[in-house]
N, CA and C atoms as a LAMMPS dump frame, in Angstrom:
ITEM: TIMESTEP
0
ITEM: NUMBER OF ATOMS
261
ITEM: BOX BOUNDS ff ff ff
-5.0000000000000000e+02 5.0000000000000000e+02
-5.0000000000000000e+02 5.0000000000000000e+02
-5.0000000000000000e+02 5.0000000000000000e+02
ITEM: ATOMS id mol type element x y z
1 1 1 N -96.364 -29.658 -412.638
2 1 2 C -97.027 -30.742 -411.937
3 1 3 C -96.174 -32.001 -412.062
4 2 1 N -95.986 -32.672 -410.932
5 2 2 C -95.226 -33.921 -410.924
6 2 3 C -96.081 -35.013 -410.302
7 3 1 N -95.851 -36.251 -410.75
8 3 2 C -96.634 -37.396 -410.287
9 3 3 C -95.722 -38.579 -410.005
10 4 1 N -96.146 -39.404 -409.066
11 4 2 C -95.416 -40.643 -408.814
12 4 3 C -96.341 -41.644 -408.148
13 5 1 N -96.256 -42.881 -408.595
14 5 2 C -97.04 -43.946 -407.979
15 5 3 C -96.236 -44.548 -406.836
16 6 1 N -96.941 -44.884 -405.778
17 6 2 C -96.302 -45.472 -404.606
18 6 3 C -97.281 -46.465 -403.964
19 7 1 N -96.721 -47.544 -403.423
20 7 2 C -97.53 -48.594 -402.791
21 7 3 C -97.545 -48.377 -401.282
22 8 1 N -98.72 -48.471 -400.693
23 8 2 C -98.879 -48.321 -399.242
24 8 3 C -98.417 -49.615 -398.57
25 9 1 N -97.451 -49.479 -397.658
26 9 2 C -96.859 -50.645 -397.004
27 9 3 C -97.385 -50.877 -395.586
28 10 1 N -98.097 -49.904 -395.028
29 10 2 C -98.608 -50.06 -393.67
30 10 3 C -99.564 -51.247 -393.603
31 11 1 N -99.388 -52.14 -392.632
32 11 2 C -100.239 -53.337 -392.536
33 11 3 C -101.731 -53.019 -392.44
34 12 1 N -102.067 -51.9 -391.825
35 12 2 C -103.478 -51.536 -391.675
36 12 3 C -103.9 -50.435 -392.649
37 13 1 N -103.083 -50.134 -393.631
38 13 2 C -103.421 -49.109 -394.617
39 13 3 C -103.317 -47.711 -394.035
40 14 1 N -104.035 -46.779 -394.642
41 14 2 C -103.99 -45.386 -394.173
42 14 3 C -105.114 -45.145 -393.165
43 15 1 N -104.953 -45.7 -391.964
44 15 2 C -105.899 -45.425 -390.889
45 15 3 C -105.5 -44.111 -390.231
46 16 1 N -106.075 -43.76 -389.11
47 16 2 C -105.932 -42.429 -388.543
48 16 3 C -104.493 -41.974 -388.306
49 17 1 N -103.672 -42.779 -387.672
50 17 2 C -102.304 -42.345 -387.346
51 17 3 C -101.461 -42.09 -388.596
52 18 1 N -101.34 -43.049 -389.523
53 18 2 C -100.537 -42.759 -390.71
54 18 3 C -101.165 -41.678 -391.601
55 19 1 N -102.483 -41.588 -391.616
56 19 2 C -103.134 -40.523 -392.388
57 19 3 C -102.761 -39.162 -391.807
58 20 1 N -102.743 -39.065 -390.483
59 20 2 C -102.335 -37.828 -389.811
60 20 3 C -100.89 -37.488 -390.108
61 21 1 N -100.025 -38.497 -390.103
62 21 2 C -98.608 -38.265 -390.41
63 21 3 C -98.416 -37.815 -391.854
64 22 1 N -99.193 -38.385 -392.765
65 22 2 C -99.125 -37.969 -394.161
66 22 3 C -99.542 -36.503 -394.291
67 23 1 N -100.615 -36.127 -393.609
68 23 2 C -101.09 -34.748 -393.655
69 23 3 C -100.085 -33.783 -393.046
70 24 1 N -99.479 -34.161 -391.929
71 24 2 C -98.468 -33.298 -391.301
72 24 3 C -97.321 -33.022 -392.252
73 25 1 N -96.919 -34.028 -393.004
74 25 2 C -95.83 -33.859 -393.97
75 25 3 C -96.29 -32.976 -395.134
76 26 1 N -97.486 -33.217 -395.636
77 26 2 C -98.005 -32.478 -396.794
78 26 3 C -98.2 -30.992 -396.48
79 27 1 N -98.632 -30.689 -395.259
80 27 2 C -98.91 -29.306 -394.873
81 27 3 C -97.64 -28.44 -394.882
82 28 1 N -96.486 -29.055 -394.81
83 28 2 C -95.222 -28.313 -394.803
84 28 3 C -94.947 -27.608 -396.131
85 29 1 N -95.675 -27.972 -397.179
86 29 2 C -95.385 -27.467 -398.522
87 29 3 C -96.499 -26.57 -399.042
88 30 1 N -96.112 -25.616 -399.87
89 30 2 C -97.064 -24.668 -400.458
90 30 3 C -97.856 -25.293 -401.605
91 31 1 N -97.291 -26.295 -402.236
92 31 2 C -97.916 -26.915 -403.399
93 31 3 C -99.249 -27.575 -403.049
94 32 1 N -100.112 -27.674 -404.052
95 32 2 C -101.329 -28.463 -403.935
96 32 3 C -100.9 -29.922 -404.002
97 33 1 N -101.263 -30.699 -402.997
98 33 2 C -100.847 -32.099 -402.941
99 33 3 C -102.086 -32.974 -402.833
100 34 1 N -102.282 -33.81 -403.836
101 34 2 C -103.407 -34.727 -403.854
102 34 3 C -102.893 -36.111 -404.205
103 35 1 N -103.763 -37.098 -404.085
104 35 2 C -103.431 -38.423 -404.613
105 35 3 C -104.688 -39.044 -405.189
106 36 1 N -104.473 -39.874 -406.181
107 36 2 C -105.59 -40.591 -406.783
108 36 3 C -105.519 -42.05 -406.365
109 37 1 N -106.687 -42.614 -406.123
110 37 2 C -106.813 -44.023 -405.774
111 37 3 C -108.131 -44.5 -406.349
112 38 1 N -108.04 -45.517 -407.173
113 38 2 C -109.204 -46.006 -407.912
114 38 3 C -109.815 -44.848 -408.681
115 39 1 N -111.069 -44.514 -408.417
116 39 2 C -111.73 -43.455 -409.177
117 39 3 C -111.837 -42.141 -408.405
118 40 1 N -111.127 -42.034 -407.29
119 40 2 C -111.275 -40.827 -406.472
120 40 3 C -109.955 -40.083 -406.314
121 41 1 N -110.091 -38.818 -405.973
122 41 2 C -108.932 -37.969 -405.688
123 41 3 C -109.082 -37.47 -404.262
124 42 1 N -107.982 -37.515 -403.504
125 42 2 C -108.006 -37.072 -402.114
126 42 3 C -106.997 -35.949 -401.907
127 43 1 N -107.351 -35.014 -401.045
128 43 2 C -106.463 -33.93 -400.663
129 43 3 C -105.54 -34.459 -399.567
130 44 1 N -104.236 -34.503 -399.84
131 44 2 C -103.288 -35.072 -398.877
132 44 3 C -103.093 -34.186 -397.646
133 45 1 N -103.641 -32.971 -397.668
134 45 2 C -103.526 -32.074 -396.52
135 45 3 C -104.744 -32.155 -395.606
136 46 1 N -105.683 -33.036 -395.921
137 46 2 C -106.901 -33.2 -395.133
138 46 3 C -107.007 -34.639 -394.618
139 47 1 N -106.989 -34.796 -393.306
140 47 2 C -107.078 -36.133 -392.71
141 47 3 C -108.375 -36.824 -393.133
142 48 1 N -109.477 -36.085 -393.131
143 48 2 C -110.757 -36.693 -393.503
144 48 3 C -110.763 -37.144 -394.956
145 49 1 N -110.133 -36.367 -395.811
146 49 2 C -110.051 -36.729 -397.224
147 49 3 C -109.21 -37.992 -397.403
148 50 1 N -108.085 -38.065 -396.692
149 50 2 C -107.214 -39.24 -396.774
150 50 3 C -107.936 -40.478 -396.234
151 51 1 N -108.587 -40.353 -395.09
152 51 2 C -109.329 -41.481 -394.522
153 51 3 C -110.471 -41.916 -395.442
154 52 1 N -111.112 -40.952 -396.078
155 52 2 C -112.233 -41.244 -396.962
156 52 3 C -111.849 -42.035 -398.204
157 53 1 N -110.561 -42.026 -398.552
158 53 2 C -110.101 -42.766 -399.729
159 53 3 C -110.075 -44.272 -399.478
160 54 1 N -110.082 -44.676 -398.202
161 54 2 C -110.104 -46.104 -397.814
162 54 3 C -108.956 -46.897 -398.45
163 55 1 N -107.744 -46.402 -398.289
164 55 2 C -106.565 -47.052 -398.85
165 55 3 C -106.084 -48.137 -397.894
166 56 1 N -105.907 -49.338 -398.422
167 56 2 C -105.473 -50.491 -397.623
168 56 3 C -104.024 -50.858 -397.948
169 57 1 N -103.467 -51.749 -397.148
170 57 2 C -102.105 -52.244 -397.375
171 57 3 C -102.008 -52.882 -398.761
172 58 1 N -100.956 -52.537 -399.485
173 58 2 C -100.735 -53.095 -400.813
174 58 3 C -101.371 -52.298 -401.933
175 59 1 N -102.221 -51.33 -401.589
176 59 2 C -102.844 -50.492 -402.613
177 59 3 C -101.826 -49.505 -403.182
178 60 1 N -101.979 -49.202 -404.451
179 60 2 C -101.098 -48.225 -405.105
180 60 3 C -101.859 -46.915 -405.288
181 61 1 N -101.249 -45.831 -404.829
182 61 2 C -101.816 -44.503 -405.034
183 61 3 C -100.875 -43.724 -405.94
184 62 1 N -101.385 -42.687 -406.569
185 62 2 C -100.543 -41.804 -407.372
186 62 3 C -100.548 -40.431 -406.733
187 63 1 N -99.39 -40.036 -406.197
188 63 2 C -99.23 -38.711 -405.613
189 63 3 C -99.105 -37.685 -406.725
190 64 1 N -99.757 -36.539 -406.541
191 64 2 C -99.698 -35.46 -407.517
192 64 3 C -99.393 -34.167 -406.764
193 65 1 N -98.305 -33.519 -407.119
194 65 2 C -97.909 -32.263 -406.492
195 65 3 C -97.838 -31.183 -407.561
196 66 1 N -98.426 -30.032 -407.265
197 66 2 C -98.461 -28.937 -408.225
198 66 3 C -98.24 -27.622 -407.496
199 67 1 N -97.098 -26.988 -407.745
200 67 2 C -96.822 -25.719 -407.099
201 67 3 C -95.334 -25.407 -407.074
202 68 1 N -94.974 -24.377 -406.32
203 68 2 C -93.592 -23.895 -406.327
204 68 3 C -92.566 -24.872 -405.744
205 69 1 N -92.978 -25.739 -404.836
206 69 2 C -92.052 -26.688 -404.213
207 69 3 C -92.475 -28.131 -404.491
208 70 1 N -93.045 -28.352 -405.68
209 70 2 C -93.62 -29.659 -406.013
210 70 3 C -92.621 -30.805 -405.998
211 71 1 N -91.419 -30.576 -406.528
212 71 2 C -90.41 -31.648 -406.564
213 71 3 C -90.014 -32.069 -405.147
214 72 1 N -89.759 -31.084 -404.307
215 72 2 C -89.358 -31.342 -402.923
216 72 3 C -90.485 -32.049 -402.166
217 73 1 N -91.711 -31.601 -402.372
218 73 2 C -92.862 -32.213 -401.708
219 73 3 C -93.04 -33.665 -402.139
220 74 1 N -92.931 -33.92 -403.434
221 74 2 C -93.107 -35.283 -403.944
222 74 3 C -92.051 -36.222 -403.37
223 75 1 N -90.815 -35.768 -403.327
224 75 2 C -89.73 -36.579 -402.771
225 75 3 C -89.98 -36.888 -401.298
226 76 1 N -90.331 -35.869 -400.522
227 76 2 C -90.541 -36.047 -399.084
228 76 3 C -91.727 -36.975 -398.798
229 77 1 N -92.819 -36.791 -399.522
230 77 2 C -93.998 -37.626 -399.285
231 77 3 C -93.77 -39.069 -399.719
232 78 1 N -93.073 -39.254 -400.829
233 78 2 C -92.766 -40.606 -401.281
234 78 3 C -91.902 -41.324 -400.245
235 79 1 N -90.891 -40.632 -399.732
236 79 2 C -90.018 -41.222 -398.71
237 79 3 C -90.799 -41.537 -397.443
238 80 1 N -91.705 -40.644 -397.05
239 80 2 C -92.497 -40.867 -395.84
240 80 3 C -93.395 -42.096 -395.995
241 81 1 N -94.025 -42.236 -397.15
242 81 2 C -94.908 -43.383 -397.391
243 81 3 C -94.106 -44.668 -397.447
244 82 1 N -92.988 -44.646 -398.149
245 82 2 C -92.152 -45.838 -398.258
246 82 3 C -91.534 -46.213 -396.916
247 83 1 N -91.381 -45.23 -396.028
248 83 2 C -90.856 -45.466 -394.682
249 83 3 C -91.92 -45.92 -393.694
250 84 1 N -93.164 -46.042 -394.13
251 84 2 C -94.221 -46.542 -393.262
252 84 3 C -94.998 -45.493 -392.501
253 85 1 N -94.748 -44.22 -392.772
254 85 2 C -95.48 -43.121 -392.115
255 85 3 C -95.444 -43.209 -390.59
256 86 1 N -94.282 -43.519 -390.061
257 86 2 C -94.107 -43.53 -388.616
258 86 3 C -94.563 -44.788 -387.911
259 87 1 N -94.881 -45.828 -388.664
260 87 2 C -95.311 -47.072 -388.02
261 87 3 C -94.304 -48.177 -388.243
């Protein structure tokens, strides 16, 4: 299991479009991919779960990847988030 904290840079937070882009990236990997925010845990492969976390601009989440390709998944997701998730 690997973990990394990352700050959401999107001006509108993780609304539908960036949440969808995050899920598209996460689905590429076999590992279980979740993130924690405040007191909740969200499944990064579920758009509804990501939207339900209510993550805003400037919030810090902790990505957690657990599985056979966890290192690769963590690197790719961190880069995608830091790159603005397509926005």
